[in-house]
DSSP file (Angstrom, degrees, kcal/mol; ACC not computed):
  #  RESIDUE AA STRUCTURE BP1 BP2  ACC     N-H-->O    O-->H-N    N-H-->O    O-->H-N    TCO  KAPPA ALPHA  PHI   PSI    X-CA   Y-CA   Z-CA
    1    1 A X              0   0    0      0, 0.0     2,-0.1     0, 0.0     0, 0.0   0.000 360.0 360.0 360.0 136.5   25.7  -16.6   33.4
    2    2 A X        -     0   0    0      1,-0.1     2,-0.0    12,-0.1     0, 0.0  -0.426 360.0-111.2 -72.8 147.0   23.4  -13.6   33.0
    3    3 A X     >  -     0   0    0     -2,-0.1     4,-2.6     1,-0.1     3,-0.3  -0.320  30.2-104.9 -75.3 165.9   19.8  -14.1   32.0
    4    4 A X  H  > S+     0   0    0      1,-0.2     4,-1.7     2,-0.2    -1,-0.1   0.827 118.5  56.6 -62.5 -34.6   18.6  -13.1   28.6
    5    5 A X  H  4 S+     0   0    0      2,-0.2    -1,-0.2     1,-0.2     4,-0.1   0.901 111.8  42.5 -66.1 -39.3   16.8  -10.0   30.0
    6    6 A X  H >4 S+     0   0    0     -3,-0.3     3,-1.6     1,-0.2     6,-0.3   0.929 113.5  50.6 -70.9 -46.6   20.0   -8.7   31.5
    7    7 A X  H 3< S+     0   0    0     -4,-2.6     9,-1.9     1,-0.3    12,-0.3   0.786 109.3  54.1 -62.2 -26.4   22.2   -9.5   28.5
    8    8 A X  T 3< S+     0   0    0     -4,-1.7     2,-0.7    -5,-0.2    -1,-0.3   0.424  84.2  98.9 -88.8   1.4   19.7   -7.7   26.2
    9    9 A X    X   -     0   0    0     -3,-1.6     3,-2.0    -4,-0.1     6,-0.1  -0.805  64.3-151.6 -92.7 114.2   19.7   -4.5   28.2
   10   10 A X  T 3  S+     0   0    0     -2,-0.7     5,-0.2     1,-0.3    -1,-0.1   0.713  93.8  61.4 -58.5 -20.5   22.0   -1.9   26.5
   11   11 A X  T 3  S+     0   0    0      3,-0.1    -1,-0.3    -5,-0.0     2,-0.2   0.671  84.2  94.0 -79.8 -15.9   22.7   -0.2   29.9
   12   12 A X  S X  S-     0   0    0     -3,-2.0     3,-1.8    -6,-0.3    -6,-0.0  -0.566  79.3-131.3 -79.6 139.3   24.2   -3.4   31.3
   13   13 A X  T 3  S+     0   0    0      1,-0.3    -1,-0.1    -2,-0.2    -6,-0.0   0.754 107.5  50.0 -62.3 -23.9   28.0   -3.7   31.0
   14   14 A X  T 3  S+     0   0    0     -8,-0.1    -1,-0.3    -5,-0.1   -12,-0.1   0.082  80.6 145.5-103.6  24.7   27.8   -7.2   29.6
   15   15 A X    <   -     0   0    0     -3,-1.8     2,-0.4    -5,-0.2    -7,-0.2  -0.317  31.9-161.5 -57.3 139.6   25.2   -6.3   27.0
   16   16 A X    >   -     0   0    0     -9,-1.9     3,-2.1     1,-0.1     4,-0.4  -0.996  18.2-142.3-128.5 126.9   25.6   -8.2   23.8
   17   17 A X  G >  S+     0   0    0     -2,-0.4     3,-1.5     1,-0.3     6,-0.2   0.849 101.9  60.3 -55.6 -36.7   23.9   -6.9   20.6
   18   18 A X  G 3  S+     0   0    0      1,-0.3    -1,-0.3     5,-0.1   -10,-0.1   0.636 104.9  50.0 -70.0 -11.7   23.0  -10.5   19.5
   19   19 A X  G <  S+     0   0    0     -3,-2.1     2,-0.7   -12,-0.3    -1,-0.3   0.384  84.2 106.4-101.9   0.7   20.9  -10.8   22.7
   20   20 A X    X>  -     0   0    0     -3,-1.5     4,-1.7    -4,-0.4     3,-1.0  -0.723  64.5-148.1 -83.7 116.7   19.1   -7.5   22.2
   21   21 A X  H 3> S+     0   0    0     -2,-0.7     4,-2.9     1,-0.3     5,-0.2   0.851  96.5  56.3 -54.5 -36.8   15.5   -8.4   21.1
   22   22 A X  H 3> S+     0   0    0      2,-0.2     4,-2.7     1,-0.2    -1,-0.3   0.831 104.0  53.6 -68.3 -29.8   15.3   -5.2   18.9
   23   23 A X  H <> S+     0   0    0     -3,-1.0     4,-2.6    -6,-0.2    -1,-0.2   0.938 112.9  43.8 -63.3 -46.5   18.4   -6.3   17.0
   24   24 A X  H  X S+     0   0    0     -4,-1.7     4,-2.4     2,-0.2    -2,-0.2   0.900 115.4  47.8 -67.5 -41.1   16.8   -9.6   16.3
   25   25 A X  H  X S+     0   0    0     -4,-2.9     4,-3.1    -5,-0.2     5,-0.2   0.949 115.2  45.1 -63.1 -49.0   13.4   -8.0   15.4
   26   26 A X  H  X S+     0   0    0     -4,-2.7     4,-2.7     2,-0.2     5,-0.2   0.908 114.2  48.6 -63.3 -42.8   15.0   -5.4   13.1
   27   27 A X  H  X S+     0   0    0     -4,-2.6     4,-2.1    -5,-0.2    -1,-0.2   0.923 115.0  44.7 -63.8 -44.5   17.2   -8.0   11.4
   28   28 A X  H  X S+     0   0    0     -4,-2.4     4,-2.5    -5,-0.2    -2,-0.2   0.933 114.5  48.8 -64.3 -46.9   14.3  -10.3   10.9
   29   29 A X  H  X S+     0   0    0     -4,-3.1     4,-2.7     1,-0.2    -2,-0.2   0.906 112.0  48.5 -62.2 -42.1   12.0   -7.5    9.7
   30   30 A X  H  X S+     0   0    0     -4,-2.7     4,-2.6     2,-0.2    -1,-0.2   0.895 110.5  50.7 -67.2 -38.5   14.6   -6.2    7.3
   31   31 A X  H  X S+     0   0    0     -4,-2.1     4,-2.3    -5,-0.2    -1,-0.2   0.932 112.4  47.4 -62.5 -44.6   15.3   -9.6    5.8
   32   32 A X  H  X S+     0   0    0     -4,-2.5     4,-3.0     1,-0.2     5,-0.2   0.924 111.2  51.6 -60.1 -45.5   11.6  -10.1    5.3
   33   33 A X  H  X S+     0   0    0     -4,-2.7     4,-3.1     1,-0.2    -2,-0.2   0.902 109.3  49.8 -60.1 -42.5   11.3   -6.7    3.7
   34   34 A X  H  X S+     0   0    0     -4,-2.6     4,-2.1     2,-0.2    -1,-0.2   0.927 113.5  45.5 -62.8 -44.8   14.1   -7.4    1.3
   35   35 A X  H  X S+     0   0    0     -4,-2.3     4,-2.2     2,-0.2    -2,-0.2   0.917 115.7  46.7 -64.7 -43.0   12.6  -10.7    0.3
   36   36 A X  H  X S+     0   0    0     -4,-3.0     4,-3.5     2,-0.2     5,-0.3   0.916 110.0  53.2 -65.9 -43.2    9.1   -9.2   -0.1
   37   37 A X  H  X S+     0   0    0     -4,-3.1     4,-2.1    -5,-0.2    -1,-0.2   0.926 111.2  46.7 -58.0 -45.0   10.5   -6.2   -2.1
   38   38 A X  H  X S+     0   0    0     -4,-2.1     4,-0.8    -5,-0.2    -1,-0.2   0.931 116.9  43.3 -62.0 -45.9   12.2   -8.5   -4.5
   39   39 A X  H  < S+     0   0    0     -4,-2.2     3,-0.5     1,-0.2     4,-0.4   0.899 114.8  48.5 -69.2 -40.9    9.1  -10.7   -4.9
   40   40 A X  H ><>S+     0   0    0     -4,-3.5     5,-2.0     1,-0.2     3,-1.6   0.842 100.9  65.1 -69.3 -32.9    6.6   -7.8   -5.1
   41   41 A X  H ><5S+     0   0    0     -4,-2.1     3,-1.6    -5,-0.3    -1,-0.2   0.849  93.2  62.6 -57.7 -33.6    8.7   -6.0   -7.7
   42   42 A X  T 3<5S+     0   0    0     -4,-0.8    -1,-0.3    -3,-0.5    -2,-0.2   0.728 108.7  40.8 -65.5 -21.9    8.0   -8.9  -10.1
   43   43 A X  T < 5S-     0   0    0     -3,-1.6    -1,-0.3    -4,-0.4    -2,-0.2   0.051 122.4-103.1-114.5  24.7    4.3   -8.1  -10.0
   44   44 A X  T < 5S+     0   0    0     -3,-1.6     2,-0.3     1,-0.2    -3,-0.2   0.874  83.8 116.3  59.7  43.2    4.8   -4.3  -10.1
   45   45 A X      < -     0   0    0     -5,-2.0     2,-0.3    -8,-0.1    -1,-0.2  -0.872  48.1-151.4-130.6 165.7    4.1   -3.7   -6.4
   46   46 A X     >  -     0   0    0     -2,-0.3     4,-2.4    -3,-0.1     5,-0.2  -0.861  33.9-100.4-131.9 170.8    6.1   -2.4   -3.5
   47   47 A X  H  > S+     0   0    0     -2,-0.3     4,-2.5     1,-0.2     5,-0.2   0.906 118.8  48.9 -64.0 -45.9    6.0   -3.0    0.2
   48   48 A X  H  > S+     0   0    0      1,-0.2     4,-2.2     2,-0.2    -1,-0.2   0.899 113.3  48.8 -61.6 -37.1    4.1    0.2    1.3
   49   49 A X  H  > S+     0   0    0      2,-0.2     4,-3.0     1,-0.2     5,-0.3   0.896 109.5  52.8 -66.5 -39.5    1.5   -0.5   -1.4
   50   50 A X  H  X S+     0   0    0     -4,-2.4     4,-2.3     2,-0.2     5,-0.2   0.932 109.9  48.3 -59.3 -47.0    1.2   -4.1   -0.2
   51   51 A X  H  X S+     0   0    0     -4,-2.5     4,-1.9     1,-0.2    -2,-0.2   0.921 114.8  45.4 -61.4 -43.9    0.6   -2.9    3.3
   52   52 A X  H  X S+     0   0    0     -4,-2.2     4,-2.5     2,-0.2    -2,-0.2   0.944 114.2  46.3 -65.2 -48.9   -2.0   -0.4    2.2
   53   53 A X  H  X S+     0   0    0     -4,-3.0     4,-1.8     1,-0.2    -1,-0.2   0.864 112.5  50.6 -67.3 -35.4   -3.9   -2.7   -0.2
   54   54 A X  H  X S+     0   0    0     -4,-2.3     4,-1.0    -5,-0.3    -1,-0.2   0.890 111.1  48.7 -69.1 -38.2   -3.9   -5.6    2.3
   55   55 A X  H >X S+     0   0    0     -4,-1.9     4,-2.1    -5,-0.2     3,-0.7   0.937 112.6  48.4 -63.8 -45.5   -5.3   -3.3    5.0
   56   56 A X  H 3< S+     0   0    0     -4,-2.5     4,-0.3     1,-0.2    51,-0.3   0.822 100.8  64.9 -66.7 -30.9   -8.0   -2.0    2.6
   57   57 A X  H 3< S+     0   0    0     -4,-1.8    -1,-0.2     1,-0.2     3,-0.2   0.872 118.0  27.0 -57.0 -36.0   -8.9   -5.5    1.6
   58   58 A X  H << S+     0   0    0     -4,-1.0    -2,-0.2    -3,-0.7    -1,-0.2   0.668 133.3  33.9 -99.0 -20.6  -10.1   -6.0    5.2
   59   59 A X  S  < S-     0   0    0     -4,-2.1     2,-0.5    -5,-0.1    -2,-0.2  -0.420  79.1-174.7-139.3  59.8  -11.0   -2.5    6.2
   60   60 A X        +     0   0    0     -4,-0.3    46,-0.2    -3,-0.2     2,-0.1  -0.907  66.9  36.2-106.6 130.1  -12.4   -0.5    3.2
   61   61 A X  S    S+     0   0    0     44,-0.7     2,-0.3    -2,-0.5    45,-0.2   0.540  79.8 153.8 -83.8 157.8  -13.0    2.3    3.4
   62   62 A X  E     -A  105   0A   0     43,-1.6    43,-3.0    -2,-0.1     2,-0.1  -0.971  43.3-108.8-137.9 152.8  -10.3    3.6    5.7
   63   63 A X  E  >  -A  104   0A   0     -2,-0.3     4,-2.3    41,-0.2    41,-0.2  -0.413  30.9-112.9 -75.9 160.0   -8.8    7.1    6.0
   64   64 A X  H  > S+     0   0    0     39,-1.3     4,-2.6     1,-0.2     5,-0.2   0.900 119.6  51.8 -59.1 -40.5   -5.2    7.7    4.8
   65   65 A X  H  > S+     0   0    0      2,-0.2     4,-2.4     1,-0.2    -1,-0.2   0.867 107.5  51.9 -68.0 -34.9   -4.1    8.3    8.4
   66   66 A X  H  > S+     0   0    0      2,-0.2     4,-2.2     1,-0.2    -1,-0.2   0.923 111.5  47.1 -64.6 -43.1   -5.7    5.0    9.5
   67   67 A X  H  X S+     0   0    0     -4,-2.3     4,-2.2     1,-0.2    -2,-0.2   0.937 112.4  49.7 -63.2 -45.7   -3.9    3.1    6.8
   68   68 A X  H  X>S+     0   0    0     -4,-2.6     5,-2.2     1,-0.2     4,-0.9   0.905 110.1  51.5 -59.3 -42.7   -0.6    4.9    7.7
   69   69 A X  H ><5S+     0   0    0     -4,-2.4     3,-0.5     1,-0.2    -1,-0.2   0.928 114.1  41.8 -61.9 -46.5   -1.1    4.0   11.4
   70   70 A X  H 3<5S+     0   0    0     -4,-2.2    -1,-0.2     1,-0.2    -2,-0.2   0.780 117.1  47.5 -74.6 -26.2   -1.6    0.3   10.7
   71   71 A X  H 3<5S-     0   0    0     -4,-2.2    -1,-0.2    -5,-0.2    -2,-0.2   0.535 106.3-129.3 -87.2  -7.3    1.1    0.1    8.1
   72   72 A X  T <<5 +     0   0    0     -4,-0.9     2,-0.4    -3,-0.5    -3,-0.2   0.954  63.7 133.4  52.5  55.6    3.5    2.0   10.5
   73   73 A X      < -     0   0    0     -5,-2.2    -1,-0.2    -6,-0.1    -2,-0.2  -0.983  65.3 -95.5-132.6 141.8    4.4    4.4    7.7
   74   74 A X     >  -     0   0    0     -2,-0.4     4,-2.6     1,-0.1     3,-0.2  -0.236  33.3-121.3 -56.7 145.1    4.5    8.2    7.9
   75   75 A X  H  > S+     0   0    0      1,-0.2     4,-2.4     2,-0.2     5,-0.2   0.879 112.1  54.1 -57.8 -41.7    1.3    9.9    6.8
   76   76 A X  H  > S+     0   0    0      1,-0.2     4,-1.4     2,-0.2    -1,-0.2   0.890 110.9  46.4 -62.9 -38.3    3.1   11.9    4.0
   77   77 A X  H  > S+     0   0    0     -3,-0.2     4,-2.2     2,-0.2    -2,-0.2   0.919 112.0  50.1 -67.8 -44.2    4.5    8.7    2.6
   78   78 A X  H  X S+     0   0    0     -4,-2.6     4,-2.9     1,-0.2     5,-0.2   0.856 105.0  58.4 -65.4 -33.6    1.2    6.9    2.8
   79   79 A X  H  X S+     0   0    0     -4,-2.4     4,-2.0    -5,-0.2    -1,-0.2   0.926 108.8  45.0 -59.4 -43.9   -0.5    9.8    1.0
   80   80 A X  H  X S+     0   0    0     -4,-1.4     4,-2.1     2,-0.2    -2,-0.2   0.883 111.9  52.6 -67.1 -38.3    1.9    9.3   -1.9
   81   81 A X  H  X S+     0   0    0     -4,-2.2     4,-2.4     2,-0.2    -2,-0.2   0.939 110.1  48.0 -61.0 -47.4    1.3    5.5   -1.8
   82   82 A X  H  X S+     0   0    0     -4,-2.9     4,-2.4     1,-0.2    -1,-0.2   0.883 109.2  53.7 -63.0 -38.8   -2.4    6.0   -2.0
   83   83 A X  H  X S+     0   0    0     -4,-2.0     4,-2.2    -5,-0.2    -1,-0.2   0.903 109.5  48.4 -62.6 -40.3   -2.0    8.5   -4.9
   84   84 A X  H  X S+     0   0    0     -4,-2.1     4,-1.5     2,-0.2    -2,-0.2   0.912 111.6  49.6 -64.8 -42.1    0.0    5.9   -6.8
   85   85 A X  H  <>S+     0   0    0     -4,-2.4     5,-2.5     1,-0.2     6,-0.8   0.875 109.8  51.6 -64.6 -36.7   -2.6    3.2   -6.0
   86   86 A X  H ><5S+     0   0    0     -4,-2.4     3,-1.5     1,-0.2    -1,-0.2   0.920 106.4  53.4 -65.7 -43.3   -5.4    5.6   -7.2
   87   87 A X  H 3<5S+     0   0    0     -4,-2.2    -1,-0.2     1,-0.3    -2,-0.2   0.827 108.7  50.9 -60.6 -31.1   -3.5    6.2  -10.5
   88   88 A X  T 3<5S-     0   0    0     -4,-1.5    -1,-0.3    -5,-0.1    -2,-0.2   0.506 116.4-116.5 -84.2  -4.5   -3.4    2.5  -11.1
   89   89 A X  T < 5S+     0   0    0     -3,-1.5    21,-0.4    -4,-0.3    22,-0.4   0.687  83.2 119.2  78.9  18.2   -7.1    2.2  -10.5
   90   90 A X  S   <S+     0   0    0     -5,-2.5    18,-2.3    20,-0.2     2,-0.3   0.691  77.9  19.1 -89.8 -20.1   -6.6    0.0   -7.4
   91   91 A X  E     -B  107   0A   0     -6,-0.8     2,-0.3    16,-0.3    16,-0.2  -0.958  64.4-147.8-141.3 159.8   -8.3    2.5   -5.0
   92   92 A X  E     -B  106   0A   0     14,-2.4    14,-2.9    -2,-0.3     2,-0.3  -0.923  16.5-139.1-123.5 157.0  -10.7    5.4   -5.2
   93   93 A X  E     +B  105   0A   0     -2,-0.3     2,-0.3    12,-0.2    12,-0.2  -0.874  22.8 167.7-116.7 147.6  -10.8    8.4   -2.9
   94   94 A X  E     -B  104   0A   0     10,-2.0    10,-3.5    -2,-0.3     2,-0.3  -0.984  37.8-104.4-150.9 158.3  -13.7   10.3   -1.4
   95   95 A X  E     -B  103   0A   0     -2,-0.3     2,-0.3     8,-0.2     8,-0.2  -0.668  43.5-110.0 -81.7 138.4  -14.4   12.9    1.3
   96   96 A X  E >   -B   99   0A   0      6,-2.7     3,-0.6     3,-0.6     6,-0.2  -0.534  20.4-139.7 -70.1 129.8  -15.8   11.4    4.5
   97   97 A X  T 3  S+     0   0    0     -2,-0.3     3,-0.3     1,-0.2    -1,-0.1   0.877 101.2  48.2 -59.7 -40.4  -19.4   12.6    4.9
   98   98 A X  T 3  S+     0   0    0      1,-0.3    -1,-0.2     2,-0.1     2,-0.2   0.708 130.0  17.3 -75.4 -20.1  -19.1   13.2    8.6
   99   99 A X  E X   - B   0  96A   0     -3,-0.6     3,-2.3     3,-0.2    -3,-0.6  -0.735  62.9-163.3-156.6  98.6  -15.9   15.2    8.3
  100  100 A X  E 3  S+     0   0A   0     -3,-0.3    -3,-0.1     1,-0.3    -2,-0.1   0.590  87.4  71.1 -64.8 -10.1  -14.9   16.6    4.9
  101  101 A X  E 3  S+     0   0A   0     -6,-0.1     2,-0.5    -5,-0.1    -1,-0.3   0.679  86.6  81.0 -76.2 -16.2  -11.3   17.0    6.1
  102  102 A X  E <  S-     0   0A   0     -3,-2.3    -6,-2.7    -6,-0.2     2,-0.6  -0.783  70.6-149.5 -97.7 129.7  -10.8   13.2    6.1
  103  103 A X  E     - B   0  95A   0     -2,-0.5   -39,-1.3    -8,-0.2     2,-0.4  -0.870  12.4-153.4 -97.0 120.7  -10.1   11.4    2.8
  104  104 A X  E     -AB  63  94A   0    -10,-3.5   -10,-2.0    -2,-0.6     2,-0.5  -0.742   3.9-147.9 -92.6 142.8  -11.5    7.9    2.7
  105  105 A X  E     -AB  62  93A   0    -43,-3.0   -43,-1.6    -2,-0.4   -44,-0.7  -0.943  11.7-166.9-113.3 128.8   -9.8    5.3    0.6
  106  106 A X  E     - B   0  92A   0    -14,-2.9   -14,-2.4    -2,-0.5     2,-0.2  -0.948  20.0-126.8-117.2 132.9  -11.9    2.5   -1.0
  107  107 A X  E     - B   0  91A   0     -2,-0.4   -16,-0.3   -51,-0.3     2,-0.2  -0.577  26.7-145.4 -75.9 141.9  -10.5   -0.6   -2.6
  108  108 A X     >  -     0   0    0    -18,-2.3     4,-2.2    -2,-0.2     5,-0.2  -0.516  29.4-100.7 -98.6 169.8  -11.7   -1.2   -6.2
  109  109 A X  H  > S+     0   0    0      1,-0.2     4,-1.8     2,-0.2     5,-0.1   0.878 127.3  54.1 -56.9 -36.4  -12.4   -4.5   -7.9
  110  110 A X  H  > S+     0   0    0    -21,-0.4     4,-1.7     1,-0.2    -1,-0.2   0.883 106.2  51.8 -64.5 -37.2   -9.0   -4.1   -9.6
  111  111 A X  H  > S+     0   0    0    -22,-0.4     4,-1.8   -21,-0.3    -2,-0.2   0.882 106.6  53.4 -64.1 -38.9   -7.4   -3.7   -6.2
  112  112 A X  H  X S+     0   0    0     -4,-2.2     4,-1.3     1,-0.2    -1,-0.2   0.872 105.7  53.8 -64.7 -35.9   -9.1   -6.9   -5.0
  113  113 A X  H  X S+     0   0    0     -4,-1.8     4,-1.1     1,-0.2     3,-0.2   0.906 107.6  50.4 -63.4 -40.5   -7.5   -8.7   -8.0
  114  114 A X  H  X S+     0   0    0     -4,-1.7     4,-2.7     1,-0.2     5,-0.3   0.858 100.9  64.9 -65.4 -34.8   -4.1   -7.5   -7.0
  115  115 A X  H  X S+     0   0    0     -4,-1.8     4,-2.5     1,-0.2    -1,-0.2   0.911  99.5  51.3 -54.8 -44.3   -4.8   -8.7   -3.4
  116  116 A X  H  X S+     0   0    0     -4,-1.3     4,-1.4    -3,-0.2    -1,-0.2   0.883 111.3  48.4 -64.1 -36.0   -4.9  -12.3   -4.7
  117  117 A X  H  X S+     0   0    0     -4,-1.1     4,-1.8     2,-0.2    -2,-0.2   0.944 114.1  44.3 -66.6 -47.6   -1.5  -11.8   -6.5
  118  118 A X  H  X S+     0   0    0     -4,-2.7     4,-2.8     1,-0.2    -2,-0.2   0.828 109.6  56.7 -70.7 -29.5    0.2  -10.3   -3.5
  119  119 A X  H  X S+     0   0    0     -4,-2.5     4,-2.3    -5,-0.3    -1,-0.2   0.887 106.1  50.9 -66.3 -36.9   -1.2  -12.9   -1.1
  120  120 A X  H  X S+     0   0    0     -4,-1.4     4,-1.6    -5,-0.2    -2,-0.2   0.920 112.1  46.6 -64.3 -44.2    0.3  -15.6   -3.2
  121  121 A X  H  X S+     0   0    0     -4,-1.8     4,-1.4     1,-0.2     3,-0.2   0.944 114.4  47.0 -61.4 -49.0    3.7  -13.8   -3.1
  122  122 A X  H  X S+     0   0    0     -4,-2.8     4,-2.7     1,-0.2    -2,-0.2   0.844 106.7  58.9 -64.5 -34.0    3.5  -13.3    0.6
  123  123 A X  H  X S+     0   0    0     -4,-2.3     4,-3.1     1,-0.2    -1,-0.2   0.900 101.7  53.4 -63.5 -40.5    2.4  -16.9    1.2
  124  124 A X  H  X S+     0   0    0     -4,-1.6     4,-1.8    -3,-0.2    -1,-0.2   0.917 112.8  43.7 -61.1 -42.1    5.6  -18.2   -0.3
  125  125 A X  H  X S+     0   0    0     -4,-1.4     4,-2.6     2,-0.2    -2,-0.2   0.914 114.1  50.5 -69.6 -42.5    7.7  -16.1    2.0
  126  126 A X  H  X S+     0   0    0     -4,-2.7     4,-2.3     1,-0.2    -2,-0.2   0.930 109.8  50.6 -58.9 -47.2    5.5  -17.0    5.0
  127  127 A X  H  < S+     0   0    0     -4,-3.1    -1,-0.2     1,-0.2    -2,-0.2   0.888 113.1  45.9 -61.3 -40.0    5.8  -20.7    4.2
  128  128 A X  H >< S+     0   0    0     -4,-1.8     3,-0.9    -5,-0.2    -1,-0.2   0.924 114.2  47.4 -68.0 -44.1    9.6  -20.5    4.0
  129  129 A X  H 3< S+     0   0    0     -4,-2.6     3,-0.2     1,-0.2    -2,-0.2   0.849 123.3  31.9 -67.7 -34.4   10.0  -18.4    7.1
  130  130 A X  T >< S+     0   0    0     -4,-2.3     3,-1.8    -5,-0.2    -1,-0.2   0.067  78.2 122.7-113.7  24.4    7.7  -20.6    9.3
  131  131 A X  T <  S+     0   0    0     -3,-0.9    -1,-0.2     1,-0.3    -2,-0.1   0.803  82.8  38.3 -59.4 -31.5    8.3  -24.0    7.7
  132  132 A X  T 3  S+     0   0    0     -3,-0.2     2,-0.4    -4,-0.2    -1,-0.3   0.116  97.9  98.4-109.3  22.4    9.5  -25.6   11.0
  133  133 A X    <   -     0   0    0     -3,-1.8     2,-0.2     4,-0.0    -3,-0.0  -0.836  61.8-143.6-103.5 144.4    7.0  -23.8   13.3
  134  134 A X     >  -     0   0    0     -2,-0.4     4,-1.8     1,-0.1     3,-0.3  -0.584  33.5 -99.0 -97.4 172.6    3.8  -25.3   14.5
  135  135 A X  H  > S+     0   0    0      1,-0.2     4,-2.4     2,-0.2     5,-0.2   0.866 121.8  54.5 -59.4 -39.5    0.5  -23.3   15.0
  136  136 A X  H  > S+     0   0    0      1,-0.2     4,-2.4     2,-0.2    -1,-0.2   0.884 106.6  51.4 -64.6 -38.3    1.1  -22.9   18.8
  137  137 A X  H  > S+     0   0    0     -3,-0.3     4,-2.8     2,-0.2    -1,-0.2   0.891 109.8  49.3 -65.7 -38.4    4.5  -21.4   18.2
  138  138 A X  H  X S+     0   0    0     -4,-1.8     4,-2.8     2,-0.2     5,-0.2   0.907 110.4  50.9 -67.5 -40.8    3.1  -18.9   15.8
  139  139 A X  H  X S+     0   0    0     -4,-2.4     4,-2.4     2,-0.2    -2,-0.2   0.927 112.6  47.0 -59.1 -44.9    0.3  -18.0   18.3
  140  140 A X  H  X S+     0   0    0     -4,-2.4     4,-2.6     2,-0.2    -2,-0.2   0.933 112.7  48.5 -62.9 -47.2    2.9  -17.5   21.0
  141  141 A X  H  X S+     0   0    0     -4,-2.8     4,-2.7     1,-0.2     5,-0.2   0.936 112.3  48.5 -59.3 -48.1    5.2  -15.4   18.7
  142  142 A X  H  X S+     0   0    0     -4,-2.8     4,-2.3     1,-0.2    -1,-0.2   0.906 111.9  49.9 -59.9 -42.1    2.2  -13.2   17.6
  143  143 A X  H  X S+     0   0    0     -4,-2.4     4,-1.9    -5,-0.2    -1,-0.2   0.909 111.6  47.9 -63.3 -42.5    1.1  -12.7   21.2
  144  144 A X  H  X S+     0   0    0     -4,-2.6     4,-2.4     2,-0.2    -2,-0.2   0.916 112.0  49.0 -65.4 -43.3    4.6  -11.7   22.3
  145  145 A X  H  X S+     0   0    0     -4,-2.7     4,-2.6     1,-0.2    -1,-0.2   0.877 109.3  52.8 -65.9 -36.7    5.1   -9.3   19.4
  146  146 A X  H  X S+     0   0    0     -4,-2.3     4,-2.6    -5,-0.2    -1,-0.2   0.898 109.5  50.2 -63.4 -39.0    1.7   -7.7   20.2
  147  147 A X  H  X S+     0   0    0     -4,-1.9     4,-2.4     2,-0.2    -2,-0.2   0.934 111.1  47.4 -63.8 -46.2    2.8   -7.2   23.8
  148  148 A X  H  X S+     0   0    0     -4,-2.4     4,-1.7     2,-0.2    -2,-0.2   0.942 113.6  48.3 -60.1 -47.6    6.1   -5.6   22.8
  149  149 A X  H  < S+     0   0    0     -4,-2.6    -2,-0.2     1,-0.2    -1,-0.2   0.922 112.0  49.4 -59.5 -45.1    4.2   -3.3   20.3
  150  150 A X  H  < S+     0   0    0     -4,-2.6    -1,-0.2     1,-0.2    -2,-0.2   0.873 108.1  53.9 -61.4 -38.4    1.7   -2.4   23.0
  151  151 A X  H  <        0   0    0     -4,-2.4    -1,-0.2     1,-0.3    -2,-0.2   0.823 360.0 360.0 -66.4 -31.1    4.4   -1.7   25.5
  152  152 A X     <        0   0    0     -4,-1.7    -1,-0.3    -3,-0.2    -2,-0.2   0.499 360.0 360.0 -75.4 360.0    6.0    0.8   23.0
């Protein structure tokens, strides 16, 4: 029997899609995204806005490009997301003093209020997804995913 690394290599003649880590990652991520989109819609949020507001909760101010990079979203898309968040009063924008070409995004008190709502939504999905995992397994999973991301 071939090992998992060989079976997961698309160049190998006995490659199986179900053994390809990226298939499993993409399938898992998309399932999570669908569940999050449904849950966030109920509180008038979307997934890109959730990613932006959660980043800003921990790293305000950040530039639009920094938020896009950490959210793994195209800069043009994140620019529109930030504009929507600004219209809702969840963030404010300012020019960076050291470089006026950079727009800094600051979370507002209203944005912080939304953070508590979206964290509650995300927690329910997290609890369901990891209900039979222990802390060590989650540490291992996070470490492995960081390695894959770093390798890419």
